[in-house]
Structure formats: structure tokens, C-alpha cells
C-alpha positions as CSV (number, residue, x, y, z in Angstrom):
1,M,-5.3,-34.8,-20.2
2,R,-7.8,-36.2,-17.7
3,F,-10.5,-34.0,-16.2
4,G,-12.5,-35.1,-13.2
5,L,-16.0,-33.9,-12.2
6,L,-17.2,-37.1,-10.4
7,G,-16.0,-36.0,-7.0
8,P,-13.7,-33.1,-6.2
9,L,-12.6,-31.2,-9.4
10,T,-9.3,-32.7,-10.7
11,V,-6.9,-32.3,-13.6
12,H,-4.2,-34.9,-14.6
13,D,-1.7,-34.7,-17.4
14,G,-1.0,-37.4,-19.9
15,A,1.5,-39.0,-17.6
16,G,-1.0,-39.3,-14.8
17,G,0.4,-36.5,-12.7
18,A,-2.0,-34.2,-10.9
19,R,-2.1,-30.6,-11.9
20,P,-3.1,-28.6,-8.8
21,L,-5.7,-25.9,-9.0
22,K,-4.3,-23.5,-6.4
23,S,-7.1,-20.9,-6.1
24,A,-10.9,-21.2,-5.5
25,K,-11.5,-18.9,-8.5
26,G,-9.3,-21.1,-10.7
27,Q,-11.5,-24.1,-9.7
28,A,-14.7,-22.1,-10.4
29,L,-13.3,-21.1,-13.8
30,L,-12.4,-24.7,-14.8
31,A,-15.7,-26.0,-13.5
32,A,-17.6,-23.5,-15.6
33,L,-15.6,-24.4,-18.7
34,L,-15.9,-28.2,-18.2
35,L,-19.7,-28.1,-17.6
36,R,-19.9,-26.6,-21.1
37,A,-16.9,-28.5,-22.6
38,N,-16.4,-27.9,-26.3
39,R,-18.9,-25.0,-26.2
40,V,-18.3,-21.3,-25.9
41,V,-18.9,-20.0,-22.4
42,P,-19.8,-16.3,-22.4
43,V,-17.7,-13.9,-20.4
44,D,-20.6,-12.9,-18.3
45,V,-21.2,-16.5,-17.2
46,L,-17.6,-16.8,-16.2
47,K,-17.6,-13.6,-14.3
48,E,-20.7,-14.6,-12.4
49,A,-19.0,-18.0,-11.5
50,L,-16.0,-16.1,-10.1
51,W,-17.6,-13.1,-8.4
52,G,-21.3,-13.7,-8.3
53,E,-23.5,-10.7,-8.9
54,H,-20.9,-8.3,-7.6
55,A,-18.1,-8.4,-10.1
56,P,-15.5,-5.7,-9.5
57,A,-14.8,-3.0,-12.1
58,S,-11.5,-4.9,-12.9
59,A,-13.4,-8.2,-13.6
60,N,-12.5,-8.4,-17.3
61,A,-8.8,-7.9,-16.6
62,S,-8.9,-10.3,-13.7
63,L,-10.7,-12.9,-15.7
64,Y,-8.0,-12.7,-18.4
65,N,-5.3,-13.3,-15.7
66,H,-7.2,-16.4,-14.4
67,I,-7.5,-17.7,-18.0
68,T,-3.7,-17.3,-18.4
69,R,-3.0,-19.2,-15.2
70,L,-5.4,-22.0,-16.2
71,R,-3.6,-22.3,-19.6
72,R,-0.4,-22.7,-17.7
73,T,-2.0,-25.4,-15.6
74,L,-3.1,-27.2,-18.7
75,G,0.5,-27.4,-19.9
76,T,2.2,-26.9,-23.2
77,D,-1.0,-27.2,-25.2
78,G,-3.0,-24.9,-22.9
79,D,-3.3,-22.1,-25.5
80,G,-4.7,-24.6,-28.0
81,R,-7.1,-26.2,-25.5
82,L,-8.4,-22.9,-24.0
83,S,-9.1,-20.3,-26.6
84,S,-10.9,-17.0,-26.9
85,V,-14.0,-17.3,-29.0
86,A,-16.5,-14.5,-29.0
87,P,-18.5,-13.9,-26.8
88,G,-16.3,-15.9,-24.3
89,Y,-13.9,-18.8,-24.0
90,L,-14.0,-22.4,-25.2
91,L,-12.2,-25.4,-23.6
92,R,-11.6,-28.3,-25.9
93,V,-11.9,-31.7,-24.3
94,G,-11.2,-34.8,-26.3
95,A,-12.8,-38.2,-26.2
96,G,-12.0,-40.1,-23.1
97,E,-10.7,-37.1,-21.2
98,L,-13.8,-36.1,-19.1
99,D,-14.9,-38.7,-16.5
100,S,-18.6,-37.6,-16.4
101,T,-18.9,-38.1,-20.2
102,E,-17.3,-41.6,-19.9
103,F,-19.6,-42.4,-17.0
104,T,-22.7,-41.5,-18.9
105,A,-21.5,-43.6,-21.9
106,A,-21.0,-46.6,-19.6
107,V,-24.5,-46.1,-18.1
108,R,-26.0,-46.0,-21.6
109,R,-24.2,-49.3,-22.5
110,A,-25.4,-50.9,-19.2
111,R,-28.9,-49.9,-20.1
112,E,-28.6,-51.5,-23.5
113,A,-27.2,-54.7,-22.0
114,Y,-30.0,-54.7,-19.4
115,V,-32.7,-54.4,-22.1
116,R,-31.2,-57.4,-24.0
117,A,-30.8,-59.4,-20.7
118,D,-27.0,-59.6,-21.1
119,W,-26.4,-59.8,-17.4
120,A,-22.6,-60.3,-17.6
121,A,-22.3,-57.2,-19.8
122,V,-24.5,-55.2,-17.3
123,L,-22.0,-56.1,-14.6
124,E,-19.0,-55.2,-16.8
125,E,-20.4,-51.8,-17.7
126,A,-21.5,-51.1,-14.1
127,A,-17.9,-51.9,-12.9
128,T,-16.5,-49.5,-15.6
129,A,-18.8,-46.7,-14.5
130,S,-18.4,-47.3,-10.8
131,A,-14.6,-47.1,-11.1
132,L,-15.0,-43.5,-12.3
133,W,-17.2,-42.4,-9.4
134,R,-15.2,-40.7,-6.7
135,G,-18.1,-39.0,-4.8
136,R,-20.7,-36.3,-5.3
137,P,-20.0,-34.5,-8.6
138,L,-18.2,-31.2,-8.1
139,D,-17.8,-32.0,-4.4
140,G,-16.2,-29.0,-2.6
141,L,-17.3,-26.4,-5.1
142,P,-18.9,-23.5,-3.1
143,A,-22.7,-23.4,-3.3
144,E,-22.7,-19.9,-4.7
145,V,-20.5,-21.0,-7.6
146,S,-22.7,-24.1,-8.2
147,D,-25.7,-21.8,-8.2
148,A,-24.1,-19.4,-10.6
149,L,-23.3,-22.2,-13.0
150,D,-26.7,-23.8,-12.6
151,A,-24.9,-27.0,-11.9
152,Q,-27.6,-28.7,-9.8
153,P,-29.4,-30.3,-12.7
154,F,-26.1,-31.7,-14.0
155,I,-25.3,-33.1,-10.5
156,Q,-28.8,-34.5,-9.9
157,Q,-28.8,-36.2,-13.3
158,L,-25.5,-38.0,-12.6
159,E,-26.6,-39.0,-9.1
160,E,-29.8,-40.5,-10.6
161,E,-27.8,-42.3,-13.3
162,R,-25.6,-43.8,-10.6
163,L,-28.6,-45.0,-8.5
164,Q,-30.2,-46.5,-11.6
165,L,-26.9,-48.2,-12.5
166,L,-26.7,-49.8,-9.0
167,E,-30.3,-51.1,-9.5
168,W,-29.3,-52.7,-12.8
169,R,-26.2,-54.1,-11.3
170,Y,-28.0,-55.8,-8.4
171,D,-30.7,-57.1,-10.7
172,A,-28.0,-58.7,-12.8
173,E,-26.4,-60.2,-9.7
174,L,-29.7,-61.7,-8.7
175,R,-30.4,-63.0,-12.2
176,L,-27.1,-64.8,-12.1
177,G,-27.8,-66.2,-8.7
178,R,-25.2,-64.2,-6.9
179,H,-27.2,-63.1,-3.9
180,G,-24.7,-64.0,-1.3
181,G,-23.0,-61.0,0.3
182,L,-25.4,-58.4,-1.2
183,A,-27.5,-57.8,1.9
184,P,-25.2,-55.3,3.7
185,E,-24.9,-53.0,0.7
186,L,-28.6,-53.2,-0.1
187,C,-29.5,-52.5,3.5
188,R,-27.4,-49.4,3.3
189,L,-28.9,-48.2,0.1
190,A,-32.5,-48.9,1.2
191,T,-31.8,-46.9,4.4
192,E,-30.3,-44.0,2.5
193,H,-33.1,-44.0,-0.1
194,P,-36.2,-44.9,2.0
195,L,-38.7,-44.3,-0.9
196,R,-36.7,-46.0,-3.7
197,E,-38.6,-49.2,-4.3
198,G,-35.9,-50.9,-6.4
199,F,-33.4,-51.3,-3.6
200,H,-36.1,-52.5,-1.2
201,R,-37.3,-55.1,-3.7
202,Q,-33.8,-56.4,-4.2
203,L,-33.1,-56.5,-0.5
204,M,-36.4,-58.5,0.1
205,L,-35.3,-61.0,-2.5
206,V,-31.8,-61.3,-1.1
207,L,-33.1,-61.9,2.4
208,R,-35.7,-64.4,1.2
209,R,-33.2,-66.4,-0.8
210,T,-30.8,-66.5,2.1
211,G,-33.5,-67.9,4.4
212,R,-34.4,-64.7,6.2
213,Q,-38.1,-64.4,5.3
214,A,-39.1,-62.5,8.4
215,E,-36.5,-59.8,7.8
216,A,-37.6,-59.6,4.2
217,L,-41.2,-59.1,5.3
218,A,-40.1,-56.4,7.7
219,V,-38.4,-54.5,4.8
220,F,-41.7,-54.7,2.8
221,Q,-43.8,-53.5,5.7
222,E,-41.5,-50.5,6.4
223,L,-41.4,-49.5,2.7
224,R,-45.2,-49.7,2.5
225,R,-45.6,-47.6,5.7
226,R,-43.3,-44.9,4.3
227,L,-44.9,-44.9,0.8
228,V,-48.4,-44.7,2.3
229,D,-47.5,-42.1,4.9
230,D,-45.3,-39.9,2.7
231,L,-46.8,-40.3,-0.8
232,G,-50.2,-41.8,-0.3
233,V,-49.4,-44.8,-2.6
234,E,-48.9,-48.5,-2.3
235,P,-45.7,-50.3,-3.4
236,G,-45.6,-50.9,-7.1
237,A,-46.1,-54.2,-9.0
238,A,-42.4,-55.2,-8.9
239,V,-42.3,-55.0,-5.1
240,Q,-45.6,-56.8,-4.9
241,E,-44.2,-59.6,-7.0
242,A,-41.1,-59.8,-4.7
243,L,-43.5,-60.0,-1.8
244,Q,-45.1,-63.1,-3.3
245,E,-41.7,-64.7,-3.5
246,V,-41.1,-63.8,0.2
247,L,-44.4,-65.5,1.2
248,R,-44.0,-68.5,-1.0
249,E,-43.3,-71.8,0.8
250,D,-43.7,-70.2,4.2
251,E,-47.3,-70.1,5.2
252,P,-46.9,-68.7,8.7
253,L,-45.7,-65.4,7.2
254,Q,-49.1,-65.2,5.4
255,E,-50.7,-64.8,8.8
256,V,-48.2,-62.2,9.9
257,L,-48.9,-60.1,6.9
258,R,-52.7,-60.2,7.6
259,E,-52.1,-58.7,11.1
260,E,-52.3,-55.0,11.6
261,P,-48.7,-53.8,12.2
262,E,-48.0,-52.2,15.5
263,P,-46.8,-48.6,15.6
264,A,-43.3,-48.4,14.3
265,Q,-40.7,-48.5,17.1
266,G,-37.8,-47.5,14.7
267,D,-36.8,-48.0,11.2
268,A,-37.2,-51.7,10.2
269,V,-34.6,-51.4,7.5
270,E,-32.1,-49.9,9.9
271,D,-32.9,-52.8,12.3
272,T,-32.1,-55.2,9.5
273,V,-28.8,-53.3,8.9
274,E,-27.9,-54.0,12.5
275,R,-28.6,-57.7,12.1
276,V,-26.9,-58.0,8.8
277,T,-23.7,-56.1,9.8
278,G,-23.6,-57.2,13.4
279,G,-24.0,-53.5,14.6
280,E,-20.8,-52.3,12.9
């Protein structure tokens, strides 16, 4: 079996065929079990996932019926996979069957490769992890179900792991001298994450190394403005080092930097996106 949490909830059998989850409560039940895969999920937690704080008097019987339907969805080994274990139910998930677990393992391997400066391995593990990512984890799950399952920390952790993985990937590309073609994606990421210094630093370096120093400086100035205005801090050491590369071998830019910037007339990073992508 293959279970998917990295995007809309999915189930596939061993032959790759999708097993449809026909009801919203069936999806909520499977999500609750997968978030605690290989652990017992108490009946009360499952009832809250399905009905919130207002479970009907028949909730226990209804839950049993939903468990039975889910076992059928899981196929011939459904009874063995999903069993009743006091005080609730346990869904057994094997190695390689849950995409979020595989994703986290690939991120861990990418981190280890990054520490030892094995840039080719970083790119390999980043590709493995990225292939598993289909969108926001548990996308489409109703907010009340997500709240009942306390799924937000799980979702936020995976989203942070993905952003960190992207930073490692682009650092590896830069270390290997592969900066051509990276600007559009880094522009998008810098725009979507205006306070994340890593993407701005990488965008500055890519623009500088492709002969676009003025645009690289504009990225720095916009990042600095946002950090100062929103957080009251200056860009960190890594961004400052990137700035020095931007300024190197181009003395006129030194004078531009000393000038007091005019009030912003729009987002400098978004303006750079327009130039990079041709307004598409």
C-alpha cells in the first residue's frame, strides 16, 4: 500500500491503483490514523475527528461502521492492518508506505550530505524528497478536522522542512556553479517568503553572477527594509557576505548603497520577478 499525506489524502494499492475515499468522515478517520501510524488512536480522538465536540449518541456504532468501510478500502489485508487495540484502533503502516515519513528521511539525508559538503548528494536527496511533495500536507481536509487532530504542528513542520530543503538545494546548485536559470524560481520564493533571508541571499548571488548587480542590490535593499520595518533587525551575516560579493568589482554600486533609499514604490523583489520572467 501507499498512503499520501503530502497533498490531498490518497491511498494506492500495491499495483498502483487508487483506492477512493468516498466520504468526508472516511477521510477524517484515515487522516487521524495516519497521523499516528503504528500507534493506538483512542476512540475519543477518532470521534472528535469525525463529529467534533457534538458526537451523536450513536457515535460508537457509527465509528465501527466507518472502521469497517475503511478496512474494505484497504483491501484483503484490511483486518490485519487496522485492528482494535484498547483504548482505540491501530493502523499498521510499513516502511516505504507513507510519503511523509519517506520525505522526512530524505530531508535528513540531504542535511547530512550538506554538512559534509557533498553537493551532488544534496541534489539527489532533494530530488527524491521533492518528487513526493504534491502540495500542502492534508490539503482539502476540513479545518475543524485538522483542529480536532491537532494537525497544524505536523503540517508546519513538513512545510518548514521543504523550505529548508529548497535552500540546501539552491546552495548546492550555486556551489556547483549551476546558477543559470535559477533566478525565476528564487524570485518567486523570495516574493512568497519576504522575511526568509536564505532565498534572498541566493537570489542576490544568482543575479550578481549573471551580470545583474543592480537587481541584486535591489533585492538586498528590499529585504533590509522589510526586516527593519517588520522585525527591527538587520540582515544576517550570510546576507551581508552576499552583499559584499554583489559590490565587488563594481564600484559605482558602492555609491548607490550609500544613498538613502527613496520611499518604496512597490516590492523590489516583485519588480525583479517581472524583469526575470518578462511579466508572465
